[in-house]
Steps between C-alpha positions, in 0.01 A plus 500: 500500500358585158841626388680185639258282319542680169876476541470120556261463217746672253794314639320167449452578139862604451652204700265251301611647162856604573625311799677633802816620324294668220285700736617815674354731771481770232296275273263403776453869598418588139269215445330564834463871418690583822830656574810296560509663857147377559586150399810510741279644775276184492793253419864562590633291220391299184535188693245608745254539226589154374456355831153664557383352168616151559357507857162622386479269198583186709236599758233518251224240487644271226815443706351520836245248373195691625269360229213719610215273628622201685273262296777321310734245655740235406589450138229747390684775701836388365377549147327834586822621674717436196254653254478804737877531519529460119245780456702727728821426310324584171279798606651678798790723411601516872522122512700504178735751642545304814574178305758688290669653813510171656692361214734804511549478883881494465471857367312646791677581819227397732372166608180420326247265647531132410253425231251223484556342851148594619351378171688168516374436859148591408489265202655230713215539748251490217661179369466340838132592505469355142666172629268480807200545265621218263544756211867406436712185544569391858852534629570815328777716643291815502792740583735374229209499248409842593872622443493352162157632402627864578825430320321359208265806498802732523673333203179504290431868557877582435503328156156649431639852587802457281322357191161683506511764763280267701216521236481124489525459872133389570532224240836391628388487851196289409745261325720507808218419722374211287856339535526582865174349590607175336829506696310558816278208431187713506167306489294635209740778398269634236284628788760765570578603143 
């Protein structure tokens, strides 16, 4: 297991930096200080490595929306979730690799998991909690708003990635949240910022 994890860690760095096409089994073997044969013992093909990275990244807490302690609900949990995912996009090389691999899905000869579906569903449920608590405007289409919040997030992080290698992502996410809270009709949006 230690060797397999070392291979995945090295592959994540290479996929994040070079993309799927720019990363080879030989490069992964070199960067993980293992032989090419050992890499292929654990993974039949480069696409299997990519699939393992994507599956692992999207099962992690930010995307599974396991926020640790279950003390936050509704709008507070939506904001915490978005901040958590932004932190993962900026600071976790495995997540950065998974996001890049998802963008390059057409190059990878395996079916990758559909991204963001669980996150959208979780945010939708949290928005329904917020509406029931009177924290957002009544009559909100929670599922539609959740879809757009995740889409908004994805665009903000992508532009941040292109323009500043996500250095400005925390600031941009706070700006996004301020705008989104107004759109959602949040009562006292400053409470969440």
